[in-house]
gemmi code that builds the backbone of each chain (N, CA, C; Angstrom):
import gemmi

chains = {
    "A": [
        ("UNK", (-9.001, 27.538, 6.363), (-8.374, 28.198, 5.205), (-7.991, 29.625, 5.562)),
        ("UNK", (-6.746, 29.957, 5.352), (-6.245, 31.295, 5.573), (-7.045, 32.282, 4.710)),
        ("UNK", (-7.578, 33.317, 5.338), (-8.396, 34.280, 4.592), (-7.593, 35.006, 3.522)),
        ("UNK", (-6.286, 35.095, 3.725), (-5.456, 35.823, 2.764), (-5.161, 34.984, 1.510)),
        ("UNK", (-5.487, 33.683, 1.579), (-5.217, 32.825, 0.432), (-6.236, 33.091, -0.670)),
        ("UNK", (-5.732, 33.395, -1.832), (-6.612, 33.592, -2.978), (-6.925, 32.218, -3.546)),
        ("UNK", (-8.177, 31.909, -3.678), (-8.527, 30.605, -4.234), (-8.297, 30.555, -5.738)),
        ("UNK", (-7.713, 29.481, -6.163), (-7.583, 29.233, -7.600), (-8.736, 28.339, -8.053)),
        ("UNK", (-9.035, 27.348, -7.215), (-10.104, 26.403, -7.560), (-11.379, 26.736, -6.794)),
        ("UNK", (-12.506, 26.484, -7.431), (-13.788, 26.680, -6.760), (-13.904, 25.728, -5.573)),
        ("UNK", (-14.521, 26.197, -4.515), (-14.664, 25.382, -3.300), (-15.838, 24.419, -3.379)),
        ("UNK", (-16.743, 24.684, -4.306), (-17.935, 23.829, -4.433), (-18.022, 23.280, -5.838)),
        ("UNK", (-18.264, 21.968, -6.027), (-18.313, 20.946, -4.982), (-16.928, 20.711, -4.378)),
        ("UNK", (-16.896, 20.221, -3.162), (-15.649, 20.058, -2.418), (-14.617, 19.270, -3.231)),
        ("UNK", (-13.370, 19.693, -3.078), (-12.262, 19.051, -3.795), (-11.534, 18.124, -2.843)),
        ("UNK", (-11.148, 16.959, -3.337), (-10.279, 16.116, -2.524), (-9.131, 15.569, -3.357)),
        ("UNK", (-8.048, 15.271, -2.644), (-6.929, 14.580, -3.265), (-7.232, 13.097, -3.133)),
        ("UNK", (-7.227, 12.385, -4.233), (-7.485, 10.957, -4.196), (-6.432, 10.241, -5.050)),
        ("UNK", (-6.378, 8.933, -4.935), (-5.372, 8.199, -5.689), (-5.560, 6.706, -5.611)),
        ("UNK", (-4.651, 5.989, -6.220), (-4.673, 4.531, -6.125), (-3.252, 4.026, -5.922)),
        ("UNK", (-3.153, 2.844, -5.349), (-1.854, 2.241, -5.027), (-1.830, 0.801, -5.514)),
        ("UNK", (-0.643, 0.327, -5.825), (-0.484, -1.074, -6.194), (0.966, -1.510, -5.972)),
        ("UNK", (1.186, -2.820, -5.994), (2.554, -3.348, -6.018), (2.871, -3.719, -7.452)),
        ("UNK", (4.099, -3.433, -7.869), (4.508, -3.812, -9.212), (5.924, -4.354, -9.197)),
        ("UNK", (6.227, -5.177, -10.179), (7.618, -5.559, -10.390), (7.816, -5.576, -11.883)),
        ("UNK", (8.974, -5.072, -12.298), (9.261, -4.982, -13.732), (8.188, -4.147, -14.434)),
        ("UNK", (7.673, -3.142, -13.727), (6.663, -2.268, -14.321), (5.284, -2.891, -14.443)),
        ("UNK", (5.126, -4.153, -13.986), (3.815, -4.794, -14.097), (3.111, -4.833, -12.749)),
        ("UNK", (1.893, -4.297, -12.713), (1.102, -4.335, -11.488), (0.605, -5.756, -11.252)),
        ("UNK", (0.749, -6.221, -10.039), (0.200, -7.556, -9.769), (-0.627, -7.594, -8.488)),
        ("UNK", (-0.644, -6.488, -7.733), (-1.342, -6.509, -6.456), (-1.935, -5.151, -6.165)),
        ("UNK", (-3.227, -5.136, -5.877), (-3.928, -3.904, -5.565), (-5.337, -4.276, -5.133)),
        ("UNK", (-6.248, -3.310, -5.111), (-7.595, -3.566, -4.597), (-8.321, -4.720, -5.304)),
        ("UNK", (-8.153, -4.831, -6.617), (-8.836, -5.893, -7.365), (-8.394, -7.282, -6.942)),
        ("UNK", (-7.094, -7.574, -7.038), (-6.604, -8.876, -6.591), (-6.935, -9.174, -5.125)),
        ("UNK", (-6.890, -8.159, -4.273), (-7.209, -8.387, -2.854), (-8.675, -8.807, -2.703)),
        ("UNK", (-9.556, -8.097, -3.403), (-10.974, -8.468, -3.306), (-11.182, -9.885, -3.846)),
        ("UNK", (-10.471, -10.201, -4.911), (-10.602, -11.549, -5.480), (-10.175, -12.611, -4.464)),
        ("UNK", (-9.057, -12.396, -3.796), (-8.605, -13.350, -2.774), (-9.664, -13.495, -1.678)),
        ("UNK", (-10.212, -12.367, -1.254), (-11.231, -12.409, -0.193), (-12.470, -13.195, -0.632)),
        ("UNK", (-12.857, -12.992, -1.871), (-14.054, -13.692, -2.378), (-13.783, -15.186, -2.565)),
        ("UNK", (-12.558, -15.527, -2.947), (-12.221, -16.951, -3.063), (-12.304, -17.587, -1.678)),
        ("UNK", (-11.794, -16.862, -0.669), (-11.864, -17.381, 0.703), (-13.320, -17.582, 1.129)),
        ("UNK", (-14.173, -16.636, 0.772), (-15.598, -16.706, 1.140), (-16.333, -17.845, 0.452)),
        ("UNK", (-16.070, -17.958, -0.869), (-16.893, -18.854, -1.695), (-16.249, -20.205, -1.950)),
        ("UNK", (-14.931, -20.301, -1.717), (-14.254, -21.561, -2.003), (-14.158, -21.860, -3.490)),
        ("UNK", (-14.239, -20.835, -4.316), (-14.258, -21.094, -5.756), (-13.834, -19.852, -6.535)),
        ("UNK", (-12.903, -20.031, -7.468), (-12.459, -18.898, -8.288), (-13.605, -18.411, -9.171)),
        ("UNK", (-14.369, -19.346, -9.731), (-15.419, -18.919, -10.663), (-16.543, -18.201, -9.924)),
        ("UNK", (-16.855, -18.670, -8.717), (-17.897, -18.004, -7.925), (-17.412, -16.614, -7.488)),
        ("UNK", (-16.133, -16.536, -7.111), (-15.543, -15.251, -6.715), (-15.604, -14.273, -7.879)),
        ("UNK", (-15.241, -14.754, -9.072), (-15.267, -13.905, -10.271), (-16.680, -13.406, -10.526)),
        ("UNK", (-17.642, -14.302, -10.413), (-19.036, -13.948, -10.665), (-19.478, -12.823, -9.735)),
        ("UNK", (-19.117, -12.926, -8.470), (-19.536, -11.894, -7.508), (-18.898, -10.550, -7.785)),
        ("UNK", (-17.738, -10.588, -8.461), (-17.079, -9.321, -8.795), (-17.436, -8.871, -10.211)),
        ("UNK", (-18.336, -9.588, -10.851), (-18.700, -9.300, -12.256), (-17.450, -9.255, -13.121)),
        ("UNK", (-16.589, -10.237, -12.890), (-15.325, -10.331, -13.615), (-15.379, -11.640, -14.398)),
        ("UNK", (-14.756, -11.667, -15.575), (-14.752, -12.925, -16.329), (-13.877, -13.948, -15.600)),
        ("UNK", (-14.186, -15.214, -15.810), (-13.375, -16.269, -15.196), (-11.946, -16.160, -15.694)),
        ("UNK", (-11.797, -15.859, -16.979), (-10.468, -15.721, -17.580), (-9.657, -14.645, -16.851)),
        ("UNK", (-10.275, -13.499, -16.617), (-9.594, -12.393, -15.950), (-9.208, -12.800, -14.518)),
        ("UNK", (-10.133, -13.461, -13.824), (-9.867, -13.894, -12.443), (-8.707, -14.882, -12.430)),
        ("UNK", (-8.732, -15.777, -13.403), (-7.691, -16.792, -13.455), (-6.336, -16.141, -13.730)),
        ("UNK", (-6.333, -15.123, -14.587), (-5.087, -14.406, -14.881), (-4.553, -13.685, -13.645)),
        ("UNK", (-5.451, -13.092, -12.860), (-5.021, -12.398, -11.637), (-4.430, -13.390, -10.644)),
        ("UNK", (-5.116, -14.521, -10.472), (-4.629, -15.560, -9.555), (-3.275, -16.077, -10.027)),
        ("UNK", (-3.176, -16.286, -11.307), (-1.949, -16.806, -11.878), (-0.790, -15.821, -11.691)),
        ("UNK", (-1.055, -14.523, -11.901), (-0.022, -13.493, -11.715), (0.412, -13.428, -10.253)),
        ("UNK", (-0.553, -13.571, -9.341), (-0.224, -13.555, -7.904), (0.631, -14.765, -7.538)),
        ("UNK", (0.209, -15.933, -7.966), (0.962, -17.150, -7.641), (2.372, -17.100, -8.213)),
        ("UNK", (2.487, -16.501, -9.387), (3.776, -16.426, -10.064), (4.749, -15.517, -9.322)),
        ("UNK", (4.223, -14.477, -8.676), (5.080, -13.530, -7.964), (5.352, -13.956, -6.519)),
        ("UNK", (4.777, -15.095, -6.100), (4.887, -15.521, -4.709), (5.803, -16.724, -4.566)),
        ("UNK", (6.488, -16.786, -3.425), (7.372, -17.910, -3.149), (6.541, -19.188, -3.108)),
        ("UNK", (5.441, -19.158, -2.383), (4.498, -20.280, -2.343), (3.146, -19.810, -2.865)),
        ("UNK", (2.361, -20.722, -3.445), (1.079, -20.289, -4.016), (0.180, -19.618, -2.984)),
        ("UNK", (-0.603, -18.661, -3.446), (-1.552, -17.957, -2.578), (-2.943, -18.572, -2.698)),
        ("UNK", (-3.219, -19.140, -3.857), (-4.506, -19.809, -4.087), (-4.199, -21.254, -4.415)),
        ("UNK", (-4.829, -22.156, -3.707), (-4.530, -23.591, -3.868), (-5.839, -24.379, -3.986)),
        ("UNK", (-5.758, -25.599, -4.552), (-6.960, -26.431, -4.613), (-7.431, -26.735, -3.192)),
        ("UNK", (-8.711, -26.746, -3.001), (-9.267, -27.064, -1.691), (-9.163, -28.569, -1.487)),
        ("UNK", (-8.716, -28.961, -0.296), (-8.602, -30.411, -0.045), (-9.761, -30.848, 0.839)),
        ("UNK", (-9.949, -32.136, 0.990), (-11.038, -32.664, 1.824), (-12.330, -32.660, 1.044)),
        ("UNK", (-13.287, -33.439, 1.461), (-14.545, -33.533, 0.712), (-14.330, -34.534, -0.403)),
        ("UNK", (-15.157, -35.540, -0.477), (-14.830, -36.607, -1.422), (-14.965, -36.182, -2.878)),
        ("UNK", (-15.697, -35.119, -3.115), (-15.821, -34.682, -4.512), (-14.689, -33.752, -4.934)),
        ("UNK", (-13.907, -33.312, -3.942), (-12.793, -32.409, -4.275), (-13.311, -31.153, -4.942)),
        ("UNK", (-12.464, -30.494, -5.716), (-12.865, -29.285, -6.455), (-12.808, -28.061, -5.576)),
        ("UNK", (-12.867, -26.941, -6.195), (-12.843, -25.690, -5.455), (-11.432, -25.254, -5.112)),
        ("UNK", (-11.343, -23.999, -4.624), (-10.049, -23.397, -4.296), (-10.139, -22.709, -2.952)),
        ("UNK", (-9.000, -22.525, -2.359), (-8.962, -21.752, -1.122), (-7.681, -20.920, -1.104)),
        ("UNK", (-7.568, -20.027, -0.137), (-6.370, -19.194, -0.073), (-5.520, -19.637, 1.121)),
        ("UNK", (-4.228, -19.391, 1.004), (-3.285, -19.827, 2.033), (-3.127, -18.748, 3.119)),
        ("UNK", (-2.457, -19.133, 4.201), (-2.171, -18.167, 5.268), (-1.361, -16.992, 4.728)),
        ("UNK", (-0.501, -17.266, 3.769), (0.301, -16.184, 3.190), (-0.590, -15.183, 2.443)),
        ("UNK", (-1.615, -15.696, 1.797), (-2.571, -14.793, 1.135), (-3.260, -13.921, 2.177)),
        ("UNK", (-3.576, -14.518, 3.335), (-4.212, -13.732, 4.402), (-3.281, -12.652, 4.935)),
        ("UNK", (-2.002, -12.981, 4.988), (-1.022, -11.964, 5.411), (-0.973, -10.813, 4.406)),
        ("UNK", (-1.035, -11.150, 3.116), (-1.042, -10.130, 2.068), (-2.265, -9.220, 2.189)),
        ("UNK", (-3.419, -9.828, 2.435), (-4.661, -9.063, 2.591), (-4.529, -8.102, 3.773)),
        ("UNK", (-3.941, -8.617, 4.835), (-3.736, -7.824, 6.033), (-2.777, -6.659, 5.773)),
        ("UNK", (-1.680, -6.964, 5.089), (-0.732, -5.912, 4.709), (-1.442, -4.836, 3.903)),
        ("UNK", (-2.257, -5.274, 2.942), (-2.942, -4.335, 2.068), (-3.872, -3.418, 2.855)),
        ("UNK", (-4.563, -3.976, 3.863), (-5.472, -3.154, 4.671), (-4.693, -2.048, 5.376)),
        ("UNK", (-3.553, -2.411, 5.932), (-2.754, -1.406, 6.631), (-2.154, -0.370, 5.677)),
        ("UNK", (-1.715, -0.843, 4.515), (-1.200, 0.074, 3.496), (-2.278, 1.083, 3.108)),
        ("UNK", (-3.495, 0.615, 2.893), (-4.611, 1.494, 2.543), (-4.870, 2.524, 3.634)),
        ("UNK", (-4.725, 2.090, 4.883), (-4.942, 3.021, 5.996), (-3.895, 4.133, 5.977)),
        ("UNK", (-2.644, 3.753, 5.736), (-1.585, 4.774, 5.691), (-1.799, 5.713, 4.506)),
        ("UNK", (-2.220, 5.149, 3.381), (-2.480, 5.969, 2.198), (-3.673, 6.891, 2.448)),
        ("UNK", (-4.704, 6.387, 3.088), (-5.880, 7.214, 3.400), (-5.468, 8.389, 4.282)),
        ("UNK", (-4.553, 8.155, 5.220), (-4.074, 9.239, 6.089), (-3.311, 10.275, 5.267)),
        ("UNK", (-2.486, 9.801, 4.344), (-1.745, 10.708, 3.451), (-2.718, 11.561, 2.640)),
        ("UNK", (-3.729, 10.933, 2.064), (-4.698, 11.650, 1.229), (-5.514, 12.651, 2.051)),
        ("UNK", (-5.887, 12.248, 3.263), (-6.674, 13.139, 4.125), (-5.855, 14.369, 4.489)),
        ("UNK", (-4.575, 14.150, 4.786), (-3.677, 15.248, 5.129), (-3.516, 16.201, 3.928)),
        ("UNK", (-3.318, 15.639, 2.754), (-3.168, 16.476, 1.551), (-4.461, 17.244, 1.253)),
        ("UNK", (-5.581, 16.597, 1.473), (-6.867, 17.262, 1.229), (-7.058, 18.405, 2.211)),
        ("UNK", (-6.690, 18.144, 3.474), (-6.829, 19.167, 4.510), (-5.933, 20.384, 4.217)),
        ("UNK", (-4.748, 20.106, 3.699), (-3.772, 21.184, 3.471), (-3.900, 21.851, 2.109)),
        ("UNK", (-4.857, 21.430, 1.328), (-5.027, 21.962, -0.026), (-5.325, 23.451, 0.036)),
        ("UNK", (-4.448, 24.247, -0.556), (-4.606, 25.707, -0.453), (-4.843, 26.333, -1.817)),
        ("UNK", (-5.368, 25.581, -2.736), (-5.502, 26.113, -4.102), (-6.766, 26.925, -4.285)),
    ],
    "B": [
        ("UNK", (16.619, -6.127, 5.244), (15.505, -7.061, 5.529), (15.884, -7.988, 6.671)),
        ("UNK", (15.038, -8.066, 7.671), (15.233, -8.947, 8.814), (15.324, -10.394, 8.321)),
        ("UNK", (16.387, -11.078, 8.713), (16.590, -12.462, 8.258), (15.474, -13.386, 8.741)),
        ("UNK", (14.823, -13.019, 9.843), (13.784, -13.904, 10.388), (12.464, -13.745, 9.623)),
        ("UNK", (12.396, -12.716, 8.756), (11.166, -12.510, 8.007), (11.057, -13.536, 6.897)),
        ("UNK", (9.970, -14.243, 6.903), (9.727, -15.205, 5.833), (9.164, -14.428, 4.651)),
        ("UNK", (9.781, -14.578, 3.521), (9.255, -13.874, 2.347), (8.003, -14.536, 1.809)),
        ("UNK", (7.038, -13.717, 1.492), (5.845, -14.203, 0.812), (6.011, -13.998, -0.688)),
        ("UNK", (6.569, -12.844, -1.035), (6.745, -12.514, -2.452), (8.192, -12.708, -2.875)),
        ("UNK", (8.371, -13.115, -4.106), (9.725, -13.268, -4.641), (10.424, -11.926, -4.669)),
        ("UNK", (11.723, -11.946, -4.396), (12.493, -10.692, -4.353), (12.921, -10.233, -5.748)),
        ("UNK", (12.880, -11.135, -6.706), (13.315, -10.806, -8.065), (12.206, -11.082, -9.056)),
        ("UNK", (11.890, -10.178, -9.967), (12.418, -8.806, -10.042), (11.913, -7.964, -8.876)),
        ("UNK", (12.673, -6.925, -8.543), (12.385, -6.096, -7.375), (10.937, -5.589, -7.388)),
        ("UNK", (10.372, -5.550, -6.195), (8.987, -5.098, -6.037), (8.978, -3.659, -5.550)),
        ("UNK", (8.084, -2.872, -6.090), (7.906, -1.541, -5.517), (6.432, -1.201, -5.344)),
        ("UNK", (6.193, -0.332, -4.367), (4.859, 0.216, -4.178), (4.769, 1.429, -5.090)),
        ("UNK", (3.770, 1.444, -5.939), (3.599, 2.574, -6.842), (2.134, 3.006, -6.839)),
        ("UNK", (1.852, 4.156, -7.403), (0.477, 4.623, -7.388), (0.276, 5.844, -8.241)),
        ("UNK", (-0.936, 6.350, -8.221), (-1.225, 7.593, -8.931), (-2.098, 8.481, -8.051)),
        ("UNK", (-2.060, 9.770, -8.318), (-2.787, 10.773, -7.526), (-3.529, 11.714, -8.454)),
        ("UNK", (-4.630, 12.243, -7.965), (-5.354, 13.256, -8.743), (-6.211, 14.092, -7.802)),
        ("UNK", (-6.718, 15.211, -8.311), (-7.734, 15.987, -7.584), (-9.083, 15.643, -8.193)),
        ("UNK", (-10.076, 15.505, -7.352), (-11.413, 15.232, -7.856), (-12.428, 16.068, -7.087)),
        ("UNK", (-13.569, 16.318, -7.726), (-14.704, 16.873, -6.991), (-15.934, 16.189, -7.542)),
        ("UNK", (-16.825, 15.852, -6.633), (-18.023, 15.128, -7.017), (-17.665, 13.807, -7.698)),
        ("UNK", (-16.565, 13.204, -7.250), (-16.154, 11.920, -7.814), (-15.515, 12.015, -9.190)),
        ("UNK", (-15.389, 13.249, -9.741), (-14.798, 13.374, -11.075), (-13.386, 13.917, -11.005)),
        ("UNK", (-12.457, 13.203, -11.611), (-11.067, 13.657, -11.656), (-10.952, 14.815, -12.631)),
        ("UNK", (-10.270, 15.853, -12.219), (-10.059, 16.943, -13.175), (-8.614, 17.422, -13.206)),
        ("UNK", (-7.778, 16.884, -12.317), (-6.397, 17.365, -12.265), (-5.455, 16.236, -11.876)),
        ("UNK", (-4.434, 16.043, -12.691), (-3.442, 15.015, -12.419), (-2.335, 15.170, -13.446)),
        ("UNK", (-1.493, 14.154, -13.604), (-0.332, 14.282, -14.496), (-0.692, 14.680, -15.926)),
        ("UNK", (-1.788, 14.159, -16.458), (-2.176, 14.472, -17.839), (-2.500, 15.950, -18.029)),
        ("UNK", (-3.468, 16.476, -17.269), (-3.772, 17.898, -17.367), (-2.566, 18.800, -17.106)),
        ("UNK", (-1.715, 18.413, -16.155), (-0.533, 19.235, -15.869), (0.389, 19.278, -17.081)),
        ("UNK", (0.615, 18.123, -17.676), (1.478, 18.113, -18.863), (0.859, 18.949, -19.981)),
        ("UNK", (-0.448, 18.843, -20.112), (-1.128, 19.638, -21.148), (-0.917, 21.139, -20.913)),
        ("UNK", (-1.093, 21.593, -19.672), (-0.860, 23.013, -19.363), (0.573, 23.415, -19.709)),
        ("UNK", (1.514, 22.553, -19.350), (2.918, 22.866, -19.639), (3.175, 22.981, -21.142)),
        ("UNK", (2.569, 22.074, -21.883), (2.775, 22.096, -23.346), (2.088, 23.299, -23.993)),
        ("UNK", (0.938, 23.697, -23.438), (0.279, 24.897, -23.967), (1.183, 26.109, -23.726)),
        ("UNK", (1.793, 26.158, -22.529), (2.709, 27.257, -22.223), (3.884, 27.262, -23.199)),
        ("UNK", (4.404, 26.077, -23.505), (5.545, 25.944, -24.424), (5.212, 26.352, -25.848)),
        ("UNK", (4.051, 25.853, -26.307), (3.750, 25.955, -27.742), (2.817, 27.112, -28.066)),
        ("UNK", (2.106, 27.618, -27.043), (1.153, 28.688, -27.301), (-0.066, 28.237, -28.074)),
        ("UNK", (-0.355, 26.920, -27.983), (-1.453, 26.405, -28.788), (-1.982, 25.097, -28.202)),
        ("UNK", (-3.294, 25.026, -28.039), (-3.883, 23.786, -27.518), (-3.678, 22.644, -28.508)),
        ("UNK", (-3.852, 22.933, -29.796), (-3.762, 21.838, -30.769), (-2.324, 21.337, -30.889)),
        ("UNK", (-1.358, 22.264, -30.800), (0.041, 21.840, -30.864), (0.414, 21.043, -29.609)),
        ("UNK", (-0.101, 21.493, -28.456), (0.147, 20.789, -27.194), (-0.423, 19.376, -27.266)),
        ("UNK", (-1.648, 19.262, -27.794), (-2.293, 17.952, -27.920), (-1.464, 17.044, -28.811)),
        ("UNK", (-0.998, 17.606, -29.928), (-0.209, 16.831, -30.891), (1.038, 16.249, -30.212)),
        ("UNK", (1.706, 17.083, -29.429), (2.941, 16.620, -28.769), (2.674, 15.535, -27.735)),
        ("UNK", (1.445, 15.501, -27.228), (1.100, 14.456, -26.244), (0.407, 13.277, -26.920)),
        ("UNK", (0.329, 13.311, -28.252), (-0.396, 12.280, -28.991), (-1.820, 12.114, -28.454)),
        ("UNK", (-2.426, 13.257, -28.222), (-3.780, 13.300, -27.671), (-4.658, 13.963, -28.733)),
        ("UNK", (-5.914, 13.561, -28.833), (-6.790, 14.209, -29.810), (-7.067, 15.638, -29.357)),
        ("UNK", (-7.358, 16.500, -30.322), (-7.691, 17.880, -29.977), (-8.935, 17.901, -29.103)),
        ("UNK", (-9.887, 17.029, -29.424), (-11.136, 16.940, -28.654), (-10.844, 16.641, -27.183)),
        ("UNK", (-9.985, 15.662, -26.948), (-9.630, 15.280, -25.582), (-8.939, 16.443, -24.861)),
        ("UNK", (-8.017, 17.086, -25.551), (-7.294, 18.207, -24.950), (-8.274, 19.337, -24.600)),
        ("UNK", (-9.185, 19.586, -25.515), (-10.144, 20.649, -25.290), (-11.029, 20.317, -24.089)),
        ("UNK", (-11.398, 19.048, -23.966), (-12.213, 18.616, -22.819), (-11.459, 18.796, -21.505)),
        ("UNK", (-10.170, 18.467, -21.506), (-9.371, 18.633, -20.286), (-9.272, 20.108, -19.907)),
        ("UNK", (-9.009, 20.948, -20.901), (-8.913, 22.389, -20.655), (-10.243, 22.916, -20.130)),
        ("UNK", (-11.296, 22.461, -20.764), (-12.622, 22.915, -20.393), (-12.966, 22.490, -18.950)),
        ("UNK", (-12.617, 21.263, -18.580), (-12.874, 20.772, -17.214), (-12.057, 21.573, -16.199)),
        ("UNK", (-10.820, 21.904, -16.564), (-9.971, 22.699, -15.666), (-10.547, 24.106, -15.485)),
        ("UNK", (-10.896, 24.741, -16.593), (-11.444, 26.095, -16.511), (-12.740, 26.121, -15.700)),
        ("UNK", (-13.525, 25.060, -15.864), (-14.813, 24.984, -15.178), (-14.657, 24.851, -13.660)),
        ("UNK", (-13.572, 24.224, -13.243), (-13.348, 24.018, -11.821), (-12.578, 25.177, -11.183)),
        ("UNK", (-12.207, 26.158, -11.977), (-11.358, 27.238, -11.478), (-12.139, 28.539, -11.355)),
        ("UNK", (-11.758, 29.330, -10.369), (-12.396, 30.630, -10.156), (-12.175, 31.503, -11.401)),
        ("UNK", (-10.938, 31.558, -11.863), (-10.605, 32.274, -13.104), (-10.026, 31.268, -14.097)),
        ("UNK", (-10.171, 31.524, -15.390), (-9.669, 30.548, -16.374), (-8.176, 30.276, -16.219)),
        ("UNK", (-7.763, 29.071, -16.526), (-6.355, 28.679, -16.468), (-5.718, 28.779, -17.847)),
        ("UNK", (-6.531, 28.558, -18.852), (-6.055, 28.668, -20.238), (-6.862, 29.781, -20.897)),
        ("UNK", (-6.184, 30.722, -21.507), (-6.853, 31.898, -22.098), (-6.309, 32.163, -23.504)),
        ("UNK", (-7.075, 32.893, -24.317), (-6.568, 33.254, -25.639), (-5.304, 34.097, -25.476)),
        ("UNK", (-4.371, 33.881, -26.352), (-3.143, 34.649, -26.314), (-3.424, 36.024, -26.902)),
        ("UNK", (-2.940, 37.055, -26.229), (-3.170, 38.393, -26.777), (-1.889, 38.904, -27.420)),
        ("UNK", (-2.002, 39.997, -28.124), (-0.828, 40.561, -28.781), (-0.543, 39.820, -30.076)),
        ("UNK", (0.234, 40.427, -30.930), (0.511, 39.814, -32.238), (-0.652, 40.147, -33.151)),
        ("UNK", (-0.373, 40.683, -34.308), (-1.489, 41.195, -35.095), (-2.364, 40.099, -35.669)),
        ("UNK", (-1.846, 38.867, -35.704), (-2.680, 37.794, -36.247), (-3.538, 37.123, -35.163)),
        ("UNK", (-3.251, 37.434, -33.885), (-4.035, 36.847, -32.796), (-3.919, 35.333, -32.836)),
        ("UNK", (-4.890, 34.647, -32.223), (-4.897, 33.184, -32.233), (-3.977, 32.628, -31.179)),
        ("UNK", (-4.129, 31.345, -30.932), (-3.278, 30.694, -29.954), (-3.794, 30.873, -28.543)),
        ("UNK", (-3.204, 30.113, -27.632), (-3.625, 30.126, -26.228), (-2.413, 30.211, -25.329)),
        ("UNK", (-2.653, 30.655, -24.126), (-1.570, 30.650, -23.147), (-2.157, 30.311, -21.775)),
        ("UNK", (-1.289, 30.099, -20.799), (-1.791, 29.760, -19.471), (-1.578, 30.951, -18.534)),
        ("UNK", (-2.415, 30.996, -17.509), (-2.364, 32.122, -16.573), (-1.393, 31.836, -15.426)),
        ("UNK", (-1.143, 32.873, -14.636), (-0.294, 32.696, -13.455), (-0.893, 31.658, -12.514)),
        ("UNK", (-2.205, 31.619, -12.453), (-2.846, 30.648, -11.578), (-2.583, 29.211, -12.058)),
        ("UNK", (-2.531, 29.032, -13.363), (-2.178, 27.712, -13.907), (-0.755, 27.352, -13.499)),
        ("UNK", (0.134, 28.350, -13.505), (1.515, 28.089, -13.087), (1.584, 27.711, -11.608)),
        ("UNK", (0.730, 28.333, -10.819), (0.680, 27.957, -9.386), (0.201, 26.518, -9.226)),
        ("UNK", (-0.783, 26.129, -10.041), (-1.281, 24.753, -10.004), (-0.186, 23.751, -10.393)),
        ("UNK", (0.563, 24.086, -11.424), (1.652, 23.213, -11.873), (2.679, 23.058, -10.748)),
        ("UNK", (2.950, 24.175, -10.083), (3.907, 24.184, -8.996), (3.406, 23.343, -7.810)),
        ("UNK", (2.141, 23.520, -7.480), (1.535, 22.701, -6.428), (1.668, 21.223, -6.774)),
        ("UNK", (1.373, 20.892, -8.035), (1.414, 19.494, -8.455), (2.817, 18.901, -8.310)),
        ("UNK", (3.829, 19.698, -8.635), (5.197, 19.202, -8.517), (5.512, 18.860, -7.062)),
        ("UNK", (5.095, 19.721, -6.150), (5.364, 19.451, -4.730), (4.542, 18.272, -4.217)),
        ("UNK", (3.311, 18.181, -4.661), (2.476, 17.041, -4.278), (3.128, 15.732, -4.724)),
        ("UNK", (3.620, 15.718, -5.959), (4.290, 14.515, -6.483), (5.520, 14.173, -5.652)),
        ("UNK", (6.218, 15.193, -5.195), (7.412, 14.934, -4.379), (7.022, 14.288, -3.052)),
        ("UNK", (5.959, 14.786, -2.431), (5.511, 14.195, -1.167), (5.022, 12.772, -1.393)),
        ("UNK", (4.325, 12.553, -2.489), (3.830, 11.218, -2.805), (5.005, 10.270, -3.094)),
        ("UNK", (5.996, 10.752, -3.821), (7.175, 9.926, -4.116), (7.868, 9.511, -2.816)),
        ("UNK", (7.904, 10.414, -1.835), (8.516, 10.089, -0.545), (7.694, 9.012, 0.171)),
        ("UNK", (6.381, 9.142, 0.109), (5.494, 8.137, 0.700), (5.739, 6.771, 0.054)),
        ("UNK", (5.799, 6.743, -1.267), (5.980, 5.474, -1.990), (7.355, 4.865, -1.711)),
        ("UNK", (8.369, 5.716, -1.620), (9.720, 5.217, -1.349), (9.789, 4.594, 0.040)),
        ("UNK", (9.131, 5.259, 0.993), (9.096, 4.753, 2.367), (8.366, 3.413, 2.422)),
        ("UNK", (7.244, 3.316, 1.744), (6.487, 2.057, 1.725), (7.279, 0.944, 1.033)),
        ("UNK", (7.982, 1.313, -0.008), (8.775, 0.304, -0.731), (9.916, -0.191, 0.161)),
        ("UNK", (10.543, 0.749, 0.878), (11.655, 0.399, 1.776), (11.173, -0.503, 2.911)),
        ("UNK", (9.979, -0.248, 3.394), (9.461, -0.990, 4.561), (8.728, -2.273, 4.187)),
        ("UNK", (8.664, -2.550, 2.907), (7.909, -3.723, 2.444), (8.525, -5.004, 3.019)),
        ("UNK", (7.735, -5.727, 3.796), (8.279, -6.917, 4.457), (7.583, -8.188, 3.985)),
        ("UNK", (7.069, -8.170, 2.794), (6.291, -9.328, 2.330), (7.186, -10.408, 1.724)),
    ],
}
model = gemmi.Model(1)
for chain_id, residues in chains.items():
    chain = gemmi.Chain(chain_id)
    for i, (resn, *xyz) in enumerate(residues, 1):
        res = gemmi.Residue()
        res.name, res.seqid = resn, gemmi.SeqId(i, " ")
        for name, pos in zip(("N", "CA", "C"), xyz):
            atom = gemmi.Atom()
            atom.name, atom.element = name, gemmi.Element(name[0])
            atom.pos, atom.b_iso = gemmi.Position(*pos), 0.0
            res.add_atom(atom)
        chain.add_residue(res)
    model.add_chain(chain)
structure = gemmi.Structure()
structure.add_model(model)
structure.setup_entities()
C-alpha cells in the first residue's frame, strides 16, 4: 500500500472483493455453484433425492434445478440410470461433466479477478 | 463459434455469464450496488429517509446500511447536513464520493470480465 494513500476504509478486519457468478438466459439464472454441486452429488449417489438430502435441499427444489438444466440443454444432463434389474436412480451425462469442468475453470478465472481486485484495493 | 464445437446448451434464448460483486470483511458484505445507490440518493435528496423511500427500502434497512458503512470507514461517509437554520437532513462526504467512484470503475472492470466470458462461452 502506497504510504501516501489516505485510507477511507479501516484495514481491520481485512477487506476483500468477493462475488458470485452464474449463467443466465432471458434474465433467468440456471447454472451456478448450486446446480453444479447438485450434478456432482447425483453423480456420486446415483440419485436426485439422495443428492438433495446431502445438500439439505428439498427434493422439489432439486428436481426444479435438474429440470431447468435439462430444459436449457440440447441433450439431457441428468438421465435415468440404466442397468440393474431393479432400475431406478439417476446419473449425469458426459455433457454434464463437461459443464462441471467448464464451471471449475470459470471459477478459477473469477478467483484470479477477485484476488487482483483485492490486491489493488486502495480505499 | 467454431463449427466443430458441439453445443451442450441451447443457443436460444441467448446465454450470458452474469454475476455480482461486493466488498466484505469478516465474511460480512458491507458495500455493493445497494449501498452505493443509497449513498447517491442521500446526496441527491439530503435525507436518509427520502433516499430509502426512493429505493423502496425501509428506513430501518437504510439506516443499517449507513451504519455498517460508517462502521467500516475511518471517517463517516454519511454525516448530518450543516447550515440552514432548521438543520436536519444528511449528506455524504468526499470520501463517500471516492467510494462511489471506485465502485463505478470496479463495475466497469467486472463488466469487461463478464463480456469476455460470455464471448468465449463454448458450451
